[in-house]
N, C-alpha and C positions, 0 to 999 in steps of 0.2 A: 467636360466630356471625359468619360471613363476610357481607360486604355483598351484598345481593340487589337486583335491579331488580324492582319489583312493577308490572305493567302491568294497568291497569283499563279494561275496557270500561264504558260507562255504562248504556245502556238495557237493562233485564233482568238487570243484573249488579251494578254498584255501586248503582244507583238502585232504590228500591222502586217499587211500581206507581203511587205518587203522584208519582213523579219527584223524590224527595228522597233525600238521603244520611241514613241513620238515625244516631242519636246513637251507637249501638254501633259501627257501621262507622267513623264519624268518629274516635272515640276510639282504635280499633285502628290506624287509619292514622296518627294522630298518634304512637302508641307505636312503630310501625314506623319512622317518620321519626326519632324520638328515639334509636332503637337504631342509626341509621346507614344504613338502607335507603333506596333511591331509588324514589319513587313517581311513576309517570307515567300519564297518560290516553292510551288508544289507542281511538279511537272512529270510527264512521262519520259522526258529526255534524260539521258545520263548526265552526270556532272560535267563531263568534258565539253558538252555543247549547251550548257546553261550557265557556266561560270562567268562568261563574258557579261551576261546581263546582271548577274549578282554583283560583279565589280562595277558595272555602269551605274547601278543604283546605290553603290557604296553601302551594301548591306553588311551587317555584323550579326546575322541571325542564322539559325539552323536552316537546312534545305531538305526538301523531299524530292528525291529523284526516282526514276524508274517506277512511277506509280506506287511508291511505298516500299519497294524492294530494297531501297538504300536511303536511309535517313541519317543525316550527319550534320556537322557544323564545320564549314570550310575554314573558319578562322579560329576555331577552338577545338583542338584534338582531344582535350580532356572531357569534352561534352559527351563523348561516346559515339558509337556507331551501331545502327541496327541494319544488318545486312541479312537478307532472307532469300538465299538462292534456292533453286529447284534441284532435285536429285539429278545427278549426271546421267544415270541410266534412262530416266524419263526424257531428258534432253535428246539422247541418242534416238529414241523412238520418234520424237517430234521431227528430227532431221529426216528420218525415213518417210514419214507422212508427207512432209513438204516436197520431197523429191518425187514421191509416188504420184501425187496429184498435179505437180508442176509448179515450179518456182523459178523466178529469174535469179534470185540470190537468197542466201540465208546467213544471218549473223548471230553469233552468240557473244555475250558480254559477261565479264566478271568485273563488276564495278566499272573501271575504265580501261580494262584490257579487252581487246576486240579480236574475235576470230571470224573470218569471212570465208565462205565456201569458194567463191569465184573471184579471181582477180581480173575483172573485166571492166575496163574504164567506162565503157558505154552504159554500164549498169550502176556505176558508183555515184554517190552524191557526197557532198561535204558532210552530210549528217552522219555518214558512216565513220569518217576518219578525222574530222575536225577535232583539234584539241588533244590528240593522243600524245602522251609522254613516251609510251613504248609503241613501236611500229605494229600495225595490224598484222596478224598471222593469217596467211591465206592457205587454202587447201582443204583436204578432207576433214570435216569437223569432228568426226568420231576418232580420228587419229590424233588430231591436235589438241582437242579439249580434254584435259585431264582432271578438271576440278568442276564442282557444281556451279553452273552459271546463274548470274543474276537475272538475266532475261534472254529471250530469243526473239529476233525480228525476222519474219518471213516476208519477202517481197514476192508475192504470188503472181503467176500468170493471170491474165485477164479474167478467165472464168473459174479459176481454181480456188479462190478464197472461200466461198461457201462450202465446198467439198472438204477443204482442209479443216475448217472450223467444225464441221460435222464430225469428221474423223477424230479430232481432238476431244470432242465431247464424248464420243463413244468409247474412247480408249483411256482417257486420262482426266475425266471430269472431277475426280476427287483430289487430284494432285496439282492441277494447274488451272489458271484462269487465262482467258484470251480475249482480245478485243481487236476489232479492225478500226483503224483510223486513217484519215485521208490527208492529213497535214503533218509534215511537209510532203508526203507522198503516200500512196496506198500501201499499207503494210498490216500484217497480222502480228500483233505483239503477244508474247506468251510469258507469263510470270508464275511464280508459285501461288498456289491456291490461297485465297483469303487476304491477299494484299491489295491495298488501294491507298489513295492519298489521305483518306481520313485517319488511317492509322498513324501516319506521320504527324498530322495535325493534333491528334490526341496527345502524343509525346510532347509536342511543342507547347500546347496549351497547359499541360501539367508543369512544364519547366518554368514558364513565365507566371503561373498562377492566374491565368486569365480564363474565365469560364466559357463553356461552349457557346452560350448565348451572345458572347462578345467576340465571336469569330465571324469575319466577313470573308467569304470565299467567292472567287470569280472563275468561271469555266465556260466551255463551249461544246465539249465532246462527251462521249459516253464514258471515257475514263475519268470524268469529273463528277459522275453521278453520286457516288458515295460521299465525296467531299462536300458537294452542294447540299445534300440531304443532312449531313452531320452539322454543318455550320449553322450558328444561330441566324445568320443572314446569308443565305445562299443566293448568289446572283448569277443568272444566265446572261450570256452575251446575246445581243440582238441577232448575231449570226449563228447562234448555237443551235443544236439539234432540238427537235420538237420535244423529245422525251425529257430533256434537261429543262426546257422552259416550263413544262408542266410541273416538274418537281420543285423548281426554284421558288423561293419566296419573293424574289424581285427579278425584273428583266431590265437590262440597261441597253444602251446603244451598241452598235457593232464595234469590232476591233478597229475598223477603219474610221470610226467616228469618235475615238477616244472614250469608249464606253466606261472604262474604269475611272478615268478622271471625272466624267460627267456624274457618276454615281457617288464617288467619295466626297467630292466638293459639297454636295448637298447633304448626304447622310451624316458626315462627320463635321459639318458646318465649317469646312475649311474656307478661309477667305484670303484675299490677296496679301493681307498683312502678314500671314503666316508663311508665305512663299519666301524661299531664300533669295536674297538679292544677288547672289553670285551667279 
């Protein structure tokens, strides 16, 4: 079996609904690594809230964070970093749009430095602040944010998301891309235009000398569309959105049914003899 790159989205894909990697998925990933395959994380999450899964799988590979806005190697600083922030002035306009149409909170990130508009515990989740080495900075984002941000997360009022997205299209379509995702909570994510997970996979593919046709990518949401289309074997989860299932070359079981393990064991011909005994 030739070496493959296995690209794993996290929420709704590798992780079950309790945000854990199941024992079955973990064992299958270990078997794939032992068979010589390259396992990488490709997620919309920032590094700080994905590094625990990187460590749990004992990876030694590059990582795609923030949907391609930050591509790096957590264990090898010499590998280089691709950081693609959006212009600060554009970010200021986005803050105004979010506040005009209604948002519960807004967060801007520069890699793993976090700026949050409202210090309201009732609106906070671990997703905002887990894993921070430097404390989050609260308050007026236009006053506090002095550098181009990697991404912006808007936690919209119930009816505001479509209006916010429409305004973003009208005002900044050439400069930014935005998506709404529902897991781990309803949020509009904004990043610099032209960024997506496939960009990170292209870099990783070139680094390892593994061609596009030997990339297996798993995803479930619209921020996985480009990655699933780019991969030689794009796999939609059973719980994935319909658009992704239409685009994907394969569909596996849901994240609650260990869909990644189910697919890899068959496709890569992994068998019990390859599983670590530890």
